[in-house]
GUKOL-206663 format. One line per field, with one value per residue: residue number from 0; x, y, z of N, C-alpha, C in turn; residue in one letter. Coordinates in Angstrom, 3 decimals. Example, Ala and Ser with C-alpha at 12.3 -4.5 7.8 and 13.67 -1.06 7.14 Angstrom:
BEGIN
resi = [0|1] $
nx = [13.190|12.850] $
ny = [-5.690|-2.250] $
nz = [7.800|7.080] $
cax = [12.300|13.670] $
cay = [-4.500|-1.060] $
caz = [7.800|7.140] $
cx = [13.200|12.900] $
cy = [-3.300|0.030] $
cz = [7.800|7.870] $
resn = [A|S] $
***
This chain:
BEGIN
resi = [0|1|2|3|4|5|6|7|8|9|10|11|12|13|14|15|16|17|18|19|20|21|22|23|24|25|26|27|28|29|30|31|32|33|34|35|36|37|38|39|40|41|42|43|44|45|46|47|48|49|50|51|52|53|54|55|56|57|58|59|60|61|62|63|64|65|66|67|68|69|70|71|72|73|74|75|76|77|78|79|80|81|82|83|84|85|86|87|88|89|90|91|92|93|94|95|96|97|98|99|100|101|102|103|104|105|106|107|108|109|110|111|112|113|114|115|116|117|118|119|120|121|122|123|124|125|126|127|128|129|130|131|132|133|134|135|136|137|138|139|140|141|142|143|144|145|146|147|148|149|150|151|152|153|154|155|156|157|158|159|160|161|162|163|164|165|166|167|168|169|170|171|172|173|174|175|176|177|178|179|180|181|182|183|184|185|186|187|188|189|190|191|192|193|194|195|196|197|198|199|200|201|202|203|204|205|206|207|208|209|210|211|212|213|214|215|216|217|218|219|220] $
nx = [0.608|1.849|3.009|2.332|-1.401|-4.047|-7.045|-10.810|-13.082|-16.026|-18.785|-21.469|-24.993|-25.362|-23.781|-21.147|-18.286|-14.948|-10.643|-9.004|-6.263|-3.462|-1.117|1.432|4.696|6.853|6.957|4.046|3.403|0.779|-1.039|-4.346|-5.647|-8.717|-9.857|-11.760|-12.218|-11.822|-10.089|-8.905|-11.186|-13.780|-13.440|-12.895|-12.166|-9.897|-8.024|-7.463|-5.246|-3.060|-0.944|-0.539|0.272|0.943|0.123|-2.050|-4.645|-6.532|-8.224|-9.896|-10.038|-9.579|-7.692|-8.347|-8.576|-9.874|-9.321|-7.106|-8.124|-7.225|-8.583|-8.725|-10.249|-12.565|-12.286|-13.673|-11.899|-11.846|-9.545|-8.731|-6.035|-6.693|-5.156|-4.100|-5.153|-6.299|-9.085|-12.012|-13.632|-14.863|-16.032|-16.169|-17.532|-19.148|-19.923|-20.780|-18.325|-16.752|-14.053|-11.725|-8.574|-5.895|-2.733|0.138|2.382|5.100|5.703|7.505|9.755|13.546|15.045|16.564|18.430|19.678|18.961|16.627|16.458|16.887|15.237|11.990|9.207|5.395|2.144|-0.562|-3.079|-4.707|-6.502|-8.174|-8.120|-5.980|-3.580|-0.460|2.965|4.740|8.576|10.172|13.419|14.903|18.086|21.166|21.766|19.167|18.153|16.201|14.805|12.365|9.462|6.649|5.161|3.344|4.139|4.911|7.748|9.458|11.619|13.339|13.592|14.314|14.260|14.624|13.376|13.536|15.744|15.289|12.251|9.868|9.712|9.276|10.233|9.088|9.853|9.197|9.350|7.305|6.946|6.222|4.110|1.521|-0.932|-1.567|-1.858|-3.612|-2.340|-2.122|-1.548|-2.042|-1.517|1.482|4.055|5.544|5.030|4.720|4.979|4.406|5.485|6.567|8.334|7.561|7.365|9.710|11.346|11.205|8.815|7.257|5.331|3.253|2.214|1.617|1.306|0.553|-0.391|-2.543|-3.999|-3.072|-3.382|-2.856|0.110|1.889|5.186|7.102|10.226] $
ny = [-1.428|1.094|4.173|7.144|8.463|9.308|11.055|11.251|11.395|10.696|12.347|10.051|10.582|13.294|15.500|16.231|16.533|15.284|16.435|13.910|12.380|9.993|9.386|6.925|5.279|2.642|1.586|1.208|3.896|5.820|8.349|9.590|12.347|14.662|17.411|20.327|22.743|25.468|25.427|27.011|29.035|27.677|25.534|23.516|19.888|16.943|14.775|11.634|8.543|6.304|3.057|0.987|-1.183|-4.522|-4.959|-5.526|-5.091|-3.093|-3.086|-0.891|0.588|4.030|7.667|10.308|14.022|17.502|20.229|22.366|21.571|20.876|18.724|14.819|12.493|9.491|7.052|5.056|2.983|1.218|-0.075|-0.851|-2.613|-2.741|-3.328|-1.081|0.900|2.312|1.980|1.939|3.051|4.654|5.938|8.870|11.046|10.777|10.667|8.953|7.935|7.143|6.360|6.901|6.491|6.979|5.494|7.796|8.167|9.469|7.954|6.040|7.164|7.317|9.144|11.671|13.240|15.501|15.950|17.066|19.257|22.613|25.779|27.017|28.232|29.372|31.138|31.836|31.488|32.012|30.169|32.270|33.535|35.516|36.386|34.848|33.692|31.302|29.669|27.561|25.521|23.183|21.078|19.592|17.920|16.938|18.404|20.914|24.104|26.970|29.612|30.784|34.030|35.053|34.786|32.338|29.466|26.774|23.895|21.067|17.620|15.807|12.809|9.671|6.674|4.815|4.814|3.903|5.077|7.254|8.800|10.759|11.563|13.216|15.078|17.949|20.654|23.072|26.779|29.586|30.179|32.219|34.138|36.765|37.703|35.622|32.991|30.178|29.703|27.180|25.665|24.704|22.350|18.884|17.449|15.281|13.765|13.132|13.589|14.177|14.442|15.949|16.142|17.190|18.227|20.387|21.271|19.942|18.342|17.584|16.779|17.326|16.039|16.796|18.720|19.982|19.571|21.139|21.216|20.305|21.024|22.759|23.188|25.780|26.028] $
nz = [0.113|0.151|-0.835|-3.199|-3.287|-5.008|-5.178|-5.248|-2.813|-2.115|-0.266|1.205|1.219|-0.549|-2.689|-1.779|-2.891|-2.526|-2.997|-2.594|-0.954|0.147|1.412|2.081|3.902|3.798|5.455|6.647|7.894|7.632|5.785|5.307|3.170|3.443|1.317|0.388|-1.796|-0.734|0.917|3.686|4.001|3.474|5.772|5.740|5.672|6.085|8.388|7.969|10.559|10.960|11.699|8.577|7.883|6.630|3.990|1.772|1.934|4.360|7.352|10.055|13.303|12.837|13.915|13.289|12.417|12.095|10.484|11.820|14.816|17.977|18.395|18.334|16.654|17.009|13.725|11.196|9.197|5.844|3.065|0.421|-1.879|-5.573|-8.915|-9.947|-8.460|-4.770|-3.415|-1.353|1.846|4.658|8.020|9.411|11.681|11.862|9.336|6.307|3.789|0.072|-1.300|-3.986|-5.122|-7.320|-8.030|-8.096|-9.948|-9.544|-6.790|-7.537|-8.429|-7.487|-4.796|-2.943|0.242|-1.189|-3.225|-2.185|-1.056|0.614|-0.409|0.324|-0.392|0.411|0.395|2.387|3.529|6.969|9.417|10.577|8.279|7.308|5.593|5.143|5.244|4.121|4.830|4.248|5.376|3.640|4.479|3.511|5.322|6.041|7.894|9.667|9.034|9.172|9.414|9.958|8.570|10.217|12.903|14.047|14.068|13.360|14.119|12.512|11.156|7.689|6.400|4.855|4.112|2.463|-0.445|-2.823|-3.471|-3.255|-0.461|2.229|5.587|8.332|10.831|13.313|15.583|16.316|17.250|19.219|18.055|18.740|19.672|17.577|14.598|13.027|14.366|16.965|20.437|21.073|18.306|19.202|19.356|18.573|15.634|13.663|10.327|6.389|2.863|-0.257|-2.741|-5.429|-9.366|-11.024|-9.152|-7.616|-6.211|-2.739|-1.493|1.392|4.252|8.235|11.522|14.792|17.451|16.281|13.164|10.475|7.566|3.985|2.815|0.329|-0.892|-3.059|-4.385] $
cax = [0.213|3.297|3.451|1.513|-1.773|-4.649|-8.628|-11.630|-13.711|-18.070|-19.495|-23.191|-26.248|-25.134|-23.086|-20.438|-17.234|-13.623|-9.949|-8.312|-4.496|-3.183|0.412|1.838|5.672|6.948|6.682|3.112|2.555|-0.479|-2.309|-5.456|-6.165|-9.656|-10.224|-12.899|-13.217|-10.614|-9.527|-8.936|-12.418|-14.489|-13.026|-13.810|-11.057|-10.066|-7.007|-7.202|-4.287|-2.520|-0.368|-1.449|0.917|1.695|-1.098|-2.903|-6.273|-6.499|-9.923|-9.369|-10.532|-8.469|-7.723|-8.836|-8.651|-10.394|-8.550|-6.843|-8.871|-6.734|-9.145|-8.621|-11.833|-12.356|-12.862|-13.411|-11.336|-11.416|-9.316|-7.715|-5.737|-6.862|-4.410|-3.243|-6.367|-7.128|-10.292|-12.596|-14.769|-14.568|-16.970|-15.848|-17.770|-20.916|-20.119|-20.026|-17.516|-16.297|-12.692|-11.197|-7.255|-5.057|-1.116|1.145|4.032|6.142|5.768|8.609|11.159|14.861|14.579|17.562|18.155|20.336|18.082|15.024|17.774|16.418|14.638|10.683|8.664|4.490|1.920|-1.540|-4.212|-4.610|-7.155|-8.845|-8.208|-5.242|-2.561|0.706|4.044|5.560|9.342|11.138|14.942|15.649|19.392|21.116|21.502|18.016|17.969|14.583|14.473|11.087|9.133|5.813|4.997|1.970|4.979|5.604|8.618|9.762|12.719|13.032|14.535|13.640|14.641|14.169|14.009|14.339|16.017|14.469|10.994|9.972|8.448|10.277|9.184|9.071|9.509|8.663|8.257|7.016|7.132|6.716|3.024|0.296|-2.400|-1.520|-1.851|-3.541|-1.733|-2.318|-0.759|-2.467|-0.414|2.577|4.572|5.845|4.911|5.018|4.225|5.009|5.910|6.909|9.251|7.587|8.127|10.635|12.429|10.903|7.894|6.959|4.163|3.547|1.323|2.659|0.118|0.529|-1.306|-3.501|-3.843|-3.115|-3.948|-1.870|1.193|2.016|5.787|7.466|11.445] $
cay = [0.052|2.183|5.202|8.685|8.050|10.730|10.469|11.609|11.057|11.377|11.617|9.625|10.973|14.176|15.470|16.487|16.102|16.076|16.151|13.177|11.865|9.418|9.157|6.035|4.826|1.349|1.127|1.337|5.077|6.722|9.712|9.711|13.986|15.008|18.779|20.322|23.818|26.353|24.756|27.755|29.645|26.635|25.385|21.730|19.244|15.761|13.502|10.435|8.402|4.804|2.283|0.051|-2.285|-4.101|-5.921|-4.757|-4.432|-2.791|-2.333|-0.875|1.952|4.459|8.362|11.462|15.263|18.199|21.225|23.578|21.239|20.074|16.997|13.558|11.906|8.239|6.950|3.142|2.717|-0.089|0.212|-2.232|-2.252|-3.995|-3.242|0.539|1.712|2.351|1.869|1.386|3.417|5.643|6.963|10.120|12.190|10.323|10.890|7.709|8.607|6.171|7.096|6.736|6.957|6.397|5.460|8.521|7.729|9.905|7.517|5.737|8.156|7.488|10.624|11.614|14.652|16.581|16.204|17.739|20.336|24.176|26.552|26.308|29.061|29.441|32.255|31.147|32.135|31.190|29.753|33.435|34.637|36.402|36.016|34.834|33.452|30.549|29.576|26.425|25.748|21.928|21.552|18.420|16.821|16.807|19.362|21.577|25.693|27.248|30.117|31.819|35.186|35.314|34.653|30.641|29.031|25.501|22.752|19.110|16.618|15.367|11.685|8.969|5.668|4.433|5.961|3.923|5.253|9.093|9.274|11.553|11.417|14.656|15.461|19.777|21.284|23.649|26.817|30.692|30.766|32.914|35.515|37.123|37.544|34.465|31.771|30.015|28.860|25.818|24.865|24.605|21.301|18.179|16.876|13.714|13.477|12.546|14.284|13.375|15.537|16.307|15.985|18.350|18.650|22.089|21.272|19.424|18.162|17.328|16.741|16.795|16.056|17.373|19.020|20.078|18.923|22.353|20.799|19.049|21.882|22.205|24.673|25.944|26.500] $
caz = [-0.172|0.230|-1.892|-2.891|-4.006|-5.102|-6.055|-5.073|-2.189|-2.468|1.509|0.834|0.725|-0.555|-3.658|-1.409|-3.282|-1.460|-3.115|-1.453|-0.965|0.671|1.343|3.162|3.329|2.976|7.120|7.099|8.296|6.260|5.985|4.674|3.124|2.138|1.720|-0.444|-2.054|0.225|2.946|4.970|4.201|3.765|7.050|5.136|5.930|7.983|8.187|9.491|10.626|10.763|10.612|7.974|7.701|5.461|2.998|0.263|2.387|5.515|7.682|11.109|13.473|13.519|14.092|12.456|12.833|11.463|10.052|13.186|15.473|18.406|18.997|18.025|17.170|16.221|12.625|11.013|8.140|5.288|2.121|-0.323|-3.470|-6.761|-9.442|-9.363|-7.460|-4.357|-2.657|-0.130|2.638|6.061|8.684|10.374|12.558|11.851|7.798|5.750|2.547|-0.421|-2.438|-5.232|-5.132|-7.493|-7.214|-8.613|-10.733|-8.517|-5.935|-7.900|-8.300|-6.610|-4.127|-1.577|0.317|-1.718|-4.442|-1.652|0.208|-0.671|0.524|0.051|0.196|0.396|0.788|2.132|4.049|8.297|9.595|10.575|7.128|7.179|4.438|5.618|4.067|5.169|4.549|5.209|4.584|4.166|4.730|2.544|5.544|6.252|8.751|8.618|9.787|8.603|10.050|9.228|8.879|11.625|13.943|14.122|13.656|13.835|13.569|12.820|10.878|7.036|6.410|3.445|4.900|1.024|-1.319|-4.674|-3.320|-2.481|0.697|2.537|6.762|8.993|12.058|12.684|16.620|16.144|18.899|18.959|17.852|20.189|19.242|16.561|12.863|12.556|14.754|17.612|21.052|21.113|17.596|18.955|19.936|17.608|14.771|12.648|8.808|5.113|2.071|-1.558|-4.201|-6.876|-10.641|-11.243|-7.658|-7.255|-5.141|-1.780|-0.800|2.496|5.454|9.491|12.640|15.878|18.409|15.125|11.566|9.938|6.235|3.280|2.383|-0.675|-0.600|-4.052|-3.910] $
cx = [1.059|3.104|2.119|0.317|-2.788|-6.001|-9.427|-12.787|-15.322|-18.251|-21.355|-23.708|-26.076|-24.154|-21.853|-19.124|-15.667|-12.634|-9.466|-6.672|-4.201|-1.597|0.910|3.316|5.488|6.802|4.851|2.377|2.418|-0.938|-2.951|-5.995|-7.755|-9.721|-10.896|-12.193|-11.451|-10.597|-9.479|-10.329|-13.033|-14.635|-13.551|-12.790|-11.148|-8.987|-7.286|-5.376|-3.751|-1.682|-0.953|-0.506|0.924|1.174|-1.617|-4.314|-5.875|-7.688|-9.575|-9.575|-9.256|-8.410|-7.580|-8.597|-9.260|-9.334|-8.548|-7.039|-7.287|-6.712|-8.808|-9.977|-11.855|-12.697|-12.708|-13.655|-11.525|-10.893|-8.612|-7.372|-6.568|-6.030|-3.535|-4.551|-6.261|-8.021|-11.128|-13.438|-14.731|-16.115|-16.058|-16.637|-19.321|-21.658|-19.707|-19.249|-16.976|-15.343|-12.234|-10.129|-6.646|-2.929|-0.687|2.254|5.059|6.048|6.934|9.375|11.587|14.960|15.930|17.397|19.083|19.654|16.683|15.626|17.334|16.029|13.160|9.876|6.961|3.638|0.645|-2.662|-4.454|-5.963|-8.806|-8.604|-7.521|-4.065|-1.328|1.775|4.924|6.790|10.096|12.669|15.015|17.454|19.672|21.452|20.656|17.493|16.962|14.744|12.995|10.472|7.795|5.662|3.212|2.996|5.578|6.941|8.428|11.381|12.327|13.900|13.549|14.591|14.282|14.695|14.112|14.323|15.456|12.813|10.958|8.750|9.380|9.453|9.726|9.125|9.761|8.225|7.929|6.322|7.225|5.057|2.167|-0.920|-2.233|-1.069|-2.498|-2.747|-2.583|-1.336|-1.021|-2.290|0.488|2.942|5.253|4.984|4.962|4.387|5.154|5.003|6.242|7.675|8.629|8.498|8.958|11.699|12.279|9.430|7.700|6.027|4.035|2.408|1.902|1.444|0.509|-0.474|-2.545|-3.156|-3.766|-3.260|-2.492|-1.018|1.697|3.283|6.926|9.586|11.511] $
cy = [1.060|3.096|6.943|8.454|9.245|10.079|11.943|10.831|12.368|10.740|11.350|10.419|12.815|14.362|16.227|15.943|16.637|15.564|14.421|12.263|10.990|8.808|8.098|5.660|3.027|0.541|0.327|2.369|5.548|7.849|9.671|11.795|13.796|16.335|19.015|22.109|24.433|25.991|25.381|28.385|28.445|26.063|23.362|21.004|18.344|15.504|12.796|9.208|7.404|4.450|1.147|-1.195|-3.283|-5.545|-5.031|-4.657|-3.588|-1.996|-2.696|0.202|2.993|6.137|9.306|13.165|16.385|19.515|21.952|23.103|20.310|18.535|16.088|13.045|10.708|8.184|5.334|3.387|1.690|0.431|-1.254|-2.223|-3.331|-2.906|-1.526|1.622|1.311|2.750|2.056|2.841|3.805|5.753|7.894|11.304|12.218|10.317|9.763|8.519|7.275|6.893|6.270|6.961|5.788|6.298|6.222|7.845|8.570|9.173|6.449|5.730|7.845|9.346|10.492|13.273|15.671|16.810|17.487|18.789|21.329|24.407|26.631|27.578|28.762|29.722|31.301|31.664|31.238|31.328|31.182|33.892|35.375|35.905|36.196|33.812|32.260|30.424|28.457|25.810|24.007|21.588|19.862|17.270|16.328|17.509|20.701|23.119|25.928|28.955|30.685|33.177|35.487|34.539|33.420|30.117|27.588|24.819|22.076|18.990|16.180|13.543|10.448|7.461|4.534|4.818|5.730|4.134|6.900|9.069|9.916|11.818|12.463|15.026|17.187|19.819|22.265|25.000|28.278|31.052|31.364|33.358|36.091|36.995|36.018|33.450|31.555|29.076|27.218|24.625|24.279|23.186|20.310|17.569|16.064|13.837|12.886|13.505|13.252|15.005|15.725|16.685|17.257|19.089|20.081|22.219|20.099|19.347|17.476|17.550|16.512|17.051|16.237|17.843|19.584|19.827|20.751|22.547|20.911|20.885|22.129|23.443|24.590|26.317|27.561] $
cz = [-0.130|-1.339|-1.713|-3.923|-4.241|-6.179|-6.043|-4.105|-2.251|-0.606|0.912|1.735|0.939|-1.769|-3.652|-1.792|-2.482|-2.252|-2.292|-1.700|-0.334|0.467|2.726|2.712|3.991|4.974|7.725|7.386|7.250|6.601|5.082|3.928|2.828|2.738|0.366|-0.393|-1.796|0.774|3.798|4.897|4.135|4.812|6.869|4.563|6.830|7.612|9.022|9.194|10.811|10.449|9.879|7.225|7.958|4.062|2.283|0.324|3.827|5.892|9.514|12.125|13.450|14.375|13.333|13.542|11.736|11.488|11.093|14.041|16.143|18.861|18.430|17.557|16.362|14.856|12.156|9.618|7.376|3.610|1.661|-1.831|-4.333|-8.021|-9.390|-9.089|-6.205|-3.845|-1.706|0.908|4.102|6.103|9.156|11.085|12.514|10.590|7.316|4.068|2.052|-1.115|-2.908|-5.199|-6.254|-7.608|-8.376|-8.848|-10.172|-7.010|-5.782|-8.715|-7.469|-5.763|-3.113|-1.357|0.297|-2.933|-3.657|-1.056|-1.256|0.242|-0.308|0.398|0.069|1.201|0.466|3.361|5.419|8.316|9.998|9.376|6.888|6.303|5.324|4.403|4.985|4.572|5.862|4.030|4.820|4.052|3.963|3.733|6.638|7.528|8.299|10.022|8.765|9.908|9.425|9.398|10.253|12.992|14.316|13.887|13.731|13.453|13.443|11.563|9.567|6.896|5.143|3.517|3.557|0.162|-2.690|-4.764|-3.235|-1.954|1.382|4.647|7.217|10.728|12.560|14.801|16.105|17.228|18.113|17.842|19.122|19.270|18.044|14.999|12.547|13.164|16.532|19.473|20.838|19.889|17.890|20.493|18.917|17.147|13.965|11.149|7.604|4.001|1.148|-2.374|-5.289|-8.375|-11.242|-9.940|-7.563|-6.127|-4.605|-1.700|0.406|3.927|7.160|10.205|13.654|16.897|17.392|13.970|11.127|7.860|5.558|3.167|0.899|-1.239|-1.949|-3.640|-5.033] $
resn = [M|A|G|Y|W|K|G|T|A|T|R|E|D|S|D|R|T|Y|D|A|V|A|L|V|D|A|D|G|N|A|Q|W|L|F|T|R|G|N|L|V|N|D|N|D|G|F|V|L|F|A|N|V|C|C|E|T|Q|F|S|A|N|V|S|G|K|E|L|G|E|T|S|A|H|D|A|D|L|E|A|A|I|A|G|S|T|L|G|G|E|L|Q|F|R|R|D|H|Y|R|F|T|L|N|R|S|S|D|S|D|R|S|V|S|L|A|A|L|A|G|V|Y|T|R|N|E|S|T|L|L|G|E|E|V|T|L|T|M|T|I|A|A|D|G|G|I|T|G|S|Y|S|N|G|C|V|F|N|G|S|A|S|I|P|D|A|A|H|N|M|V|R|L|Q|I|D|L|A|N|C|G|S|S|R|G|S|S|K|T|W|N|G|T|Y|T|G|L|G|V|L|L|S|G|D|D|T|F|Y|H|S|V|I|G|P|A|W|L|G|P|Q|T|V|E|K] $
***
C-alpha cells in the first residue's frame, strides 16, 4: 500500500466531493487527506492517520482530525488495492464516505536528501483569513528550519527511509505561535508527517500532524 495516491472521495447522502490523497511509507505509516474547495475559507477538511502495514488491504478503527482542531476523533477505515487503484470507505464524525485513489508515478522515483535540499516558500491564508508566508529550508543533511510570517517558527528533520521510493518522513517542532496575526498557541508542539518531492524537484507536498492538523501544504523552491 506504500506510495502517493490521489483521487476523490464522496460523502454518502450528499453531492459533496472531496479531493483525496493518501501518503503511505514503506513501514505502513499513513495519512489520508480529504479537502474541499478553499480549505481555509470553507474550513472543510480532515485527515485520518494510522499504521496500515503491510498488506494490500486494511480495515480498522483509526484516528482523525479536522483542520486546525486539537481534538482527535475515532474513525473507521476500510481500504484495499485492486491493480493501480486504492479504494475503500470510511466513517468520520457520523458521516460516511467512499473514495477511489490512483497511484501516482511520483511514488516510484528515487529521491535523496541532496535533491530535497533547498529553500521553499508558500503564501497561504490562515484559519482566521489572514495572509501569511511560510518559508522552509531543508539542508543537505535533512535538517529543517522555517517560519511563518504569523510568528510561528519550526525546527526539525527530514529522512528518507528508502531512497528508491519517493516518500519523506518529517519531524517538526512548532513554537512561538501565539494570538497575533492568525496563529494560535495551541498549535505549538511536536509534529510528524510524510511528504513527496514532486516531478521537477522544485515542489514538496507534505502533511504533518501534532497538536493540530494544519492541512496539506505544497511549498515551492
